[in-house]
C-alpha positions in Angstrom: 15.2 -12.9 -1.3 17.2 -9.8 -2.0 18.5 -8.8 -5.4 22.0 -7.3 -5.9 22.0 -3.6 -5.2 24.5 -2.4 -7.7 24.5 1.4 -8.0 20.8 2.0 -7.4 19.3 3.7 -4.3 16.2 1.5 -4.6 15.1 -1.1 -2.1 15.6 -4.3 -4.0 13.7 -7.6 -3.6 12.6 -10.6 -5.6 9.1 -11.2 -6.6 7.9 -14.7 -7.6 5.6 -14.6 -10.7 2.7 -16.9 -11.1 4.8 -19.6 -12.9 7.4 -19.6 -10.2 10.0 -17.5 -12.1 11.8 -14.8 -10.1 11.5 -11.1 -11.1 13.8 -8.4 -9.5 11.7 -5.6 -8.0 13.0 -2.0 -7.3 11.2 0.3 -4.9 11.8 4.0 -4.4 9.4 4.9 -1.5 9.1 8.5 -0.2 11.2 9.4 2.7 9.8 9.2 6.2 6.1 9.0 6.7 5.1 11.2 3.8 2.0 10.1 2.0 2.6 9.8 -1.8 0.4 11.4 -4.4 0.5 8.1 -6.3 2.6 5.2 -7.3 4.4 5.1 -10.7 5.1 1.6 -12.0 8.1 1.7 -14.4 8.6 -0.8 -17.3 12.0 -0.8 -19.0 13.0 -1.4 -22.6 14.6 -4.2 -24.6 18.0 -5.4 -23.5 18.2 -3.1 -20.5 17.1 -3.2 -16.8 15.4 -1.1 -14.2 18.6 0.1 -12.6 19.0 2.5 -15.6 15.9 4.3 -14.3 17.4 5.7 -11.1 17.2 9.3 -12.3 13.6 9.0 -13.4 12.6 7.4 -10.1 14.4 10.0 -8.1 12.6 12.8 -10.0 9.2 11.1 -9.4 10.0 10.8 -5.7 11.0 14.4 -5.5 7.6 15.3 -6.9 5.8 13.2 -4.3 5.3 9.9 -6.2 6.5 6.6 -5.0 8.2 4.6 -7.8 8.4 0.9 -8.3 10.0 -1.0 -11.2 11.1 -4.5 -12.2 13.4 -6.3 -14.5 11.3 -7.9 -17.2 11.7 -11.6 -17.9 15.0 -12.4 -19.5 16.5 -9.0 -18.5 18.6 -7.6 -15.7 18.5 -9.7 -12.5 15.2 -11.5 -13.4 15.1 -15.1 -14.5 15.0 -16.5 -18.0 17.5 -16.6 -20.9 18.5 -13.2 -22.0 16.0 -11.9 -24.5 13.9 -15.0 -24.2 10.1 -15.4 -24.0 8.2 -18.4 -22.8 4.8 -17.4 -24.3 3.2 -14.5 -26.3 1.5 -13.3 -23.1 4.5 -13.6 -20.7 5.4 -9.9 -20.4 1.8 -9.0 -20.0 1.2 -11.6 -17.4 4.3 -10.5 -15.5 3.1 -6.9 -15.5 -0.3 -8.0 -14.2 1.5 -9.8 -11.4 3.5 -6.7 -10.5 0.4 -4.5 -10.6 -1.3 -6.9 -8.2 1.7 -6.8 -5.9 1.7 -3.0 -6.0 -2.0 -2.9 -5.2 -1.4 -5.3 -2.3 1.4 -3.2 -1.0 -0.8 -0.1 -1.1 -3.5 -2.0 0.8 -1.1 -3.0 3.5 -0.1 0.7 3.9 -3.8 1.6 4.2 -3.8 3.4 0.9 -5.7 1.1 -1.5 -7.2 4.0 -3.4 -3.8 5.7 -4.2 -3.5 6.3 -8.0 -1.4 3.8 -9.9 0.3 5.1 -13.0 2.2 3.0 -15.6 5.3 4.5 -17.2 6.9 2.5 -20.0 9.8 3.2 -22.2 10.4 1.6 -25.7 9.5 -2.2 -25.3 8.2 -1.3 -21.9 6.0 1.4 -23.4 4.6 -1.2 -25.8 4.0 -3.7 -23.0 2.3 -1.1 -20.9 0.1 0.2 -23.8 -0.9 -3.3 -24.8 -1.7 -4.1 -21.1 -4.0 -1.1 -21.0 -5.6 -1.8 -24.3 -6.5 -5.3 -23.1 -7.8 -3.9 -19.8 -5.9 -6.6 -17.9 -5.9 -4.5 -14.7 -7.4 -1.1 -14.0 -4.8 1.7 -13.8 -5.3 5.4 -13.4 -3.0 6.8 -16.0 -0.3 5.8 -18.6 2.9 7.5 -19.6 4.6 6.3 -22.8 8.2 7.2 -23.6 9.4 6.4 -27.2 7.1 3.3 -27.2 7.8 0.5 -29.7 4.5 0.8 -31.4 6.2 0.4 -34.8 9.5 -1.4 -34.6 10.5 -0.1 -38.0 11.2 -3.5 -39.6 12.4 -3.7 -43.1 11.0 -6.3 -45.6 13.6 -9.0 -44.8 13.1 -8.5 -41.0 9.3 -8.8 -41.4 9.9 -12.1 -43.3 12.0 -13.4 -40.5 9.5 -12.4 -37.9 6.8 -14.1 -39.8 8.9 -17.3 -40.3 11.3 -17.9 -37.5 8.7 -18.1 -34.6 7.1 -21.0 -36.4 10.3 -22.9 -36.8 12.5 -21.9 -33.8 10.5 -19.6 -31.4 13.3 -19.8 -28.8 16.2 -19.0 -31.1 17.9 -15.9 -29.8 19.8 -13.6 -32.1 21.3 -10.1 -31.9 18.6 -7.5 -31.5 20.2 -5.2 -34.1 19.9 -2.0 -32.0 22.5 0.6 -32.9 23.2 1.9 -29.5 25.1 4.9 -30.9 21.6 6.4 -31.3 20.4 5.9 -27.8 21.2 9.5 -26.9 23.3 12.5 -28.0 25.0 12.2 -24.6 28.3 10.2 -25.1 28.4 9.2 -21.4 25.0 7.6 -21.6 26.1 5.5 -24.6 29.4 4.6 -23.0 27.7 3.5 -19.8 25.2 1.4 -21.7 27.9 -0.4 -23.6 29.9 -1.1 -20.4 26.9 -2.2 -18.4 27.2 -6.0 -17.6 23.4 -6.3 -17.1 22.6 -5.0 -20.6 22.3 -7.6 -23.3 21.7 -7.6 -27.1 19.6 -10.8 -27.5 16.1 -11.2 -28.8 14.2 -14.5 -29.2 12.0 -15.0 -32.3 9.0 -15.2 -30.1 9.8 -11.9 -28.5 10.3 -10.2 -31.9 6.9 -11.6 -33.0 5.3 -10.2 -29.8 6.7 -6.8 -30.5 5.4 -6.8 -34.1 1.9 -8.1 -33.2 1.4 -6.1 -30.1 2.3 -2.9 -31.8 -0.2 -3.4 -34.6 -2.9 -4.5 -32.1 -2.4 -1.5 -29.9 -2.6 1.0 -32.8 -5.9 -0.6 -33.8 -7.2 0.0 -30.3 -6.1 3.7 -30.2 -9.5 5.1 -31.4 -11.2 3.5 -28.4 -8.6 4.6 -25.8 -10.0 5.5 -22.4 -7.1 5.8 -19.9 -5.5 9.2 -19.5 -2.2 9.0 -21.4 0.9 11.1 -21.9 2.7 10.1 -25.0 6.2 11.5 -25.5 8.5 10.4 -28.4 11.8 11.4 -30.1 11.6 13.0 -33.5 15.0 11.7 -34.4 14.5 8.1 -33.0 16.4 5.5 -35.0 15.7 2.6 -32.7 12.0 2.5 -33.1 9.9 4.1 -35.8 8.4 7.5 -34.6 5.6 6.8 -37.1 4.0 4.5 -34.6 3.7 7.3 -32.0 2.4 9.7 -34.7 -0.3 7.2 -35.7 -1.3 6.6 -32.1 -1.5 10.4 -31.5 -3.6 10.9 -34.6 -6.1 8.1 -33.7 -6.6 8.3 -29.9 -9.3 10.5 -28.5 -7.9 14.0 -27.7 -9.8 14.1 -24.4 -7.6 11.4 -22.9 -4.3 11.9 -24.8 -1.6 14.4 -24.4 1.0 14.0 -27.1 4.5 15.6 -27.3 7.2 15.0 -29.9 10.7 16.2 -29.0 12.0 16.9 -32.5 15.8 16.8 -32.0 16.1 14.0 -29.5 17.2 10.4 -29.9 15.4 7.4 -28.4 16.2 7.7 -24.7 14.5 11.1 -24.1 15.1 10.9 -20.3 18.8 10.4 -20.9 19.5 13.1 -23.5 22.1 15.8 -23.0 19.3 18.2 -21.8 16.4 16.1 -20.5 14.9 19.0 -18.6 12.2 19.8 -21.2 11.1 16.1 -21.0 10.9 16.2 -17.2 9.0 19.5 -17.3 6.3 18.0 -19.5 6.0 14.9 -17.3 5.9 16.9 -14.1 3.2 19.3 -15.4 1.0 16.4 -16.7 1.2 14.5 -13.4 0.5 17.6 -11.3 -2.5 18.4 -13.4 -4.0 15.0 -12.7 -2.8 14.1 -9.2 -3.0 16.8 -6.6 -0.5 16.9 -3.7 
C-alpha cells in the first residue's frame, strides 16, 4: 500500500507493524546501481513527520548513504490517534520492527553487512537513544540531534506527568511546544505552522514515556558502547540542553563525539545557516564509514 507522496522525493510505502498498525515508510535510495556506504535510519520528533527530513535525507544520499525513515505511531501518515500511545514500549517496538525491515531489505540486496546508523531528532533522538541503551537490536552507530533527554518540565508539569497517566493515560492535550523557537529561520517556522501533517497533541502515556525514558537513558550513559555523535542547540527552548550536557559528561569519550551549537534553536538542521551542522555530521560519518 502506497502512502501519499506530498512534497518528498522519497519512495513511499506502508509497513505493517507487529500489532497490525500501519506505519508510513520513506526511502531515499542511491541513484542507479551505486553501492551505499551504509543506511541511515531517521526517527523524527514530537508532532511532526518524516517528510520534514527531505533535506537531511538528500544530504545523506549525496554523501553515499541510503536513507530510510518512518512516521512514528500517531504521527504523519501512520496510524493511531495524533500524539497517542498504546503502551510504554510502543515507539521502541516500532523502531525494532523498522530496523528488522531495513536489515531484511539489505539482505535482499545482498548487502546484509552494510552499516546501519540511527539518526534521531528530539523525541526521535530519545527513542533512538533508549533503543540503543536497551540493546533491542544491534546498530553500528547513533546520531542524536537535540535529543529530548530532559524535557525541561516545571514542577506542575511533573505533577501532571506523575498523575494523569494513572487516571487517563489516553487523554490527549496540547504539547505546549512554542514553535516560535524551532528555528531562527522564519520560513521554517511558517512552514511548520502551515503543515497539515503536523499536530500539537500528546497523550499522558506519551508524556510519561518521554520523562521516564530520558531519565533511564541518562543513567545508562556511563556504560555506553555504540559510537555516537551528539549534537545539540545551546539556545534550545523546546527541550532542556542540560540533558545533552549530562549525557556528554557521563558517556565514555572513546565512543562519544559531542558538539554544542551555541547560538542555535532546537531544529539545528533547519537553522538559517545549517552548514556547520552538516559539516560535523559529514566528517563524523566519513571517519567511520569509508566510501
